[in-house]
C-alpha positions as CSV (number, residue, x, y, z in Angstrom):
1,M,-20.7,-64.0,-35.9
2,K,-19.8,-67.1,-33.9
3,I,-22.4,-68.1,-31.2
4,S,-20.7,-70.5,-28.8
5,G,-23.2,-69.6,-26.0
6,A,-26.7,-68.3,-26.0
7,I,-28.6,-66.8,-23.0
8,F,-32.3,-66.5,-23.9
9,D,-35.0,-64.4,-22.2
10,L,-38.4,-66.1,-22.1
11,D,-41.3,-63.7,-22.3
12,G,-41.4,-61.7,-25.5
13,T,-38.3,-63.4,-26.8
14,L,-38.8,-67.2,-27.0
15,L,-42.5,-67.1,-26.0
16,D,-45.2,-65.0,-27.6
17,S,-46.5,-64.3,-24.1
18,M,-46.7,-60.5,-23.9
19,P,-50.2,-60.3,-25.2
20,M,-51.3,-62.5,-22.2
21,W,-49.5,-60.2,-19.8
22,Q,-50.9,-57.1,-21.4
23,N,-54.4,-58.5,-21.2
24,V,-54.3,-60.3,-17.9
25,G,-56.5,-57.6,-16.2
26,I,-59.1,-57.8,-19.0
27,N,-59.2,-61.6,-18.8
28,Y,-59.5,-61.6,-15.0
29,L,-62.3,-59.0,-15.0
30,K,-64.2,-60.9,-17.7
31,S,-63.8,-64.1,-15.7
32,I,-65.7,-62.6,-12.8
33,G,-68.4,-61.0,-14.9
34,K,-67.0,-57.4,-14.9
35,T,-66.6,-55.2,-17.9
36,P,-63.1,-53.7,-18.2
37,R,-62.8,-50.1,-19.2
38,A,-60.7,-49.0,-22.1
39,D,-57.8,-47.8,-19.9
40,I,-57.4,-51.0,-17.9
41,C,-54.2,-52.1,-19.6
42,E,-52.4,-48.8,-19.2
43,V,-53.5,-48.5,-15.6
44,L,-52.2,-52.0,-14.7
45,R,-49.0,-52.0,-16.8
46,P,-46.7,-50.3,-14.2
47,V,-48.1,-51.7,-11.0
48,S,-47.4,-54.8,-8.9
49,L,-49.9,-57.7,-8.6
50,L,-50.7,-56.5,-5.1
51,Q,-51.4,-52.9,-6.3
52,A,-53.5,-54.3,-9.2
53,A,-55.6,-56.3,-6.8
54,E,-56.2,-53.2,-4.6
55,Y,-57.1,-51.1,-7.7
56,L,-59.7,-53.7,-8.8
57,I,-61.3,-53.7,-5.4
58,A,-61.5,-49.9,-5.2
59,D,-62.4,-49.1,-8.8
60,Y,-64.3,-52.1,-10.0
61,D,-66.1,-53.0,-6.8
62,V,-64.6,-56.5,-6.8
63,S,-65.8,-58.2,-3.7
64,Y,-63.0,-60.7,-3.2
65,S,-60.0,-60.2,-0.9
66,V,-56.6,-59.0,-2.2
67,E,-55.3,-62.5,-1.4
68,Q,-58.0,-64.3,-3.4
69,I,-57.6,-61.9,-6.4
70,I,-53.9,-62.5,-6.5
71,G,-54.4,-66.3,-6.2
72,D,-57.0,-66.3,-9.0
73,V,-54.8,-64.2,-11.3
74,K,-51.8,-66.5,-10.7
75,K,-54.0,-69.5,-11.6
76,L,-55.1,-67.7,-14.8
77,I,-51.5,-66.9,-15.7
78,A,-50.4,-70.5,-15.0
79,N,-53.1,-71.8,-17.3
80,F,-51.8,-69.8,-20.1
81,Y,-48.2,-71.1,-19.6
82,T,-49.2,-74.7,-19.2
83,D,-51.9,-74.8,-22.0
84,I,-51.8,-71.9,-24.4
85,I,-48.8,-69.7,-25.0
86,P,-46.8,-70.7,-28.1
87,V,-43.1,-70.1,-28.9
88,K,-42.5,-67.4,-31.5
89,P,-42.3,-68.3,-35.2
90,G,-38.9,-69.7,-36.1
91,V,-37.8,-70.5,-32.5
92,K,-37.8,-74.3,-32.9
93,E,-35.8,-74.2,-36.1
94,C,-33.3,-71.7,-34.7
95,L,-32.7,-73.7,-31.5
96,A,-32.2,-76.8,-33.6
97,R,-29.6,-75.1,-35.8
98,L,-27.8,-73.6,-32.9
99,Q,-27.6,-77.1,-31.2
100,Q,-26.4,-78.7,-34.4
101,N,-23.6,-76.1,-34.4
102,G,-22.6,-76.9,-30.9
103,T,-24.0,-73.8,-29.2
104,K,-24.6,-74.1,-25.5
105,M,-27.9,-72.6,-24.5
106,C,-29.8,-71.6,-21.3
107,V,-32.7,-69.4,-20.2
108,A,-32.6,-66.4,-18.0
109,T,-36.0,-65.1,-17.0
110,A,-38.2,-63.2,-14.5
111,S,-40.9,-65.9,-14.7
112,D,-41.4,-68.7,-12.2
113,R,-39.4,-71.8,-12.9
114,C,-42.5,-74.1,-12.9
115,L,-44.2,-72.0,-15.5
116,V,-41.1,-71.7,-17.6
117,E,-40.5,-75.5,-17.7
118,A,-44.2,-76.2,-18.4
119,A,-44.3,-73.8,-21.4
120,L,-41.0,-75.0,-22.8
121,R,-41.9,-78.7,-22.3
122,R,-45.3,-78.3,-24.0
123,N,-43.7,-76.5,-26.9
124,R,-41.1,-79.3,-27.1
125,V,-38.0,-77.1,-26.7
126,L,-37.1,-77.6,-23.1
127,D,-34.3,-80.1,-23.9
128,Y,-32.4,-77.6,-25.9
129,F,-31.4,-75.7,-22.7
130,Q,-28.7,-76.8,-20.3
131,F,-29.8,-74.5,-17.5
132,I,-32.7,-72.2,-16.4
133,F,-32.0,-69.2,-14.3
134,T,-34.8,-67.2,-12.7
135,C,-34.8,-63.8,-11.1
136,D,-36.7,-65.0,-8.0
137,E,-34.2,-67.8,-7.3
138,L,-31.3,-65.3,-7.6
139,G,-33.0,-62.6,-5.7
140,C,-32.7,-59.8,-8.2
141,G,-34.2,-58.5,-11.4
142,K,-32.7,-57.8,-14.8
143,D,-31.7,-54.4,-13.8
144,N,-28.8,-56.3,-12.1
145,P,-26.4,-58.2,-14.4
146,L,-26.1,-61.2,-11.9
147,I,-28.5,-63.4,-13.9
148,F,-26.6,-62.9,-17.1
149,N,-23.2,-63.4,-15.4
150,R,-24.4,-66.6,-13.6
151,A,-25.7,-68.0,-16.9
152,W,-22.5,-67.3,-18.7
153,E,-20.4,-68.8,-16.0
154,S,-22.5,-72.0,-16.1
155,L,-22.2,-72.2,-19.9
156,K,-18.4,-71.9,-19.7
157,T,-18.2,-70.2,-23.1
158,K,-16.0,-67.3,-24.3
159,K,-17.7,-64.0,-23.4
160,Q,-17.1,-62.5,-26.9
161,E,-18.8,-65.6,-28.4
162,T,-21.8,-65.5,-25.9
163,Y,-25.0,-63.7,-27.0
164,V,-27.9,-62.6,-24.8
165,F,-31.3,-62.7,-26.6
166,E,-33.7,-60.1,-25.2
167,D,-36.7,-58.1,-26.2
168,S,-37.0,-55.4,-23.5
169,L,-35.0,-52.1,-23.4
170,F,-34.0,-52.2,-19.7
171,A,-32.6,-55.8,-20.0
172,V,-30.7,-55.0,-23.2
173,K,-29.1,-52.0,-21.3
174,T,-28.1,-54.3,-18.4
175,A,-26.6,-57.0,-20.6
176,K,-24.7,-54.5,-22.8
177,A,-23.4,-52.7,-19.7
178,A,-22.1,-56.0,-18.4
179,G,-20.1,-56.5,-21.6
180,F,-22.3,-59.0,-23.4
181,N,-23.2,-59.2,-27.1
182,V,-26.9,-58.7,-27.4
183,I,-29.3,-59.9,-30.1
184,A,-32.5,-57.9,-29.6
185,V,-35.7,-59.7,-30.7
186,F,-38.6,-57.6,-31.8
187,D,-41.8,-57.8,-29.8
188,Q,-44.9,-55.7,-30.3
189,A,-45.1,-54.9,-26.6
190,S,-41.9,-52.9,-26.9
191,A,-42.6,-51.4,-30.4
192,D,-42.5,-47.9,-29.0
193,Q,-38.8,-48.5,-27.9
194,R,-37.8,-50.3,-31.1
195,Q,-35.3,-47.6,-32.3
196,E,-33.5,-47.3,-29.0
197,I,-33.3,-51.1,-28.6
198,A,-31.9,-51.5,-32.1
199,E,-29.3,-48.8,-31.6
200,L,-28.0,-50.5,-28.4
201,A,-28.0,-54.1,-29.6
202,D,-25.3,-55.7,-31.6
203,L,-28.0,-57.2,-33.8
204,F,-31.8,-56.5,-34.1
205,I,-34.0,-59.2,-35.5
206,N,-37.7,-59.2,-36.4
207,S,-37.9,-63.0,-36.3
208,F,-35.7,-66.0,-35.4
209,D,-35.7,-67.0,-39.1
210,E,-33.0,-64.3,-39.5
211,I,-30.7,-66.2,-37.1
212,S,-31.4,-69.5,-38.8
213,N,-30.6,-68.0,-42.2
214,H,-27.3,-66.5,-40.8
215,I,-26.2,-69.9,-39.4
216,K,-27.2,-71.6,-42.7
217,K,-25.1,-69.1,-44.7
218,H,-22.2,-69.6,-42.3
219,E,-22.4,-73.4,-42.9
220,N,-22.5,-73.0,-46.6
221,D,-19.5,-70.7,-46.6
222,R,-17.3,-73.2,-44.8
């Protein structure tokens, strides 16, 4: 397996950020002195930020406006990216090995650019990436292959040697349908979809150490 180009998802792939996203409703309610009910995560998982704010006003008697709730939640999220969220184990070592082997790398993410750059810079891995592509800037989500195609075109690598690293089932499906090799990265948030993700992907890894070990073995076999 030769990896000339690597397109990395951010949340749940490079960053161990999904627990923050899963618990953002709990953290917000606690920050305003409200006690979250046991079902809060399940209720908020499929809804937009606007819908979540409306739900909190209606069901938790939150006295703030929708606009203020959304603003406060965004600040809470931003604090996690700028101050708290770590990269996943083995990420730094894997990126270093890929760079040493001449792999061109970029990030393709649904997160805001400013948060992406802040988290990667704090974790001292920002300089490994030549480009960052965001869904907001391209005007589409990862149900559309545009972000992967744009990233690949910018890397200028052979498609058969370009790998997309993803943790979510729908993004894996999009990348595979667009003809990319996919390395699926396990994340607890998508554990219930693990089997389907593994069957679709070209390679399924539990940690980035597996990629580092593969590269090291390839180096030793030369």
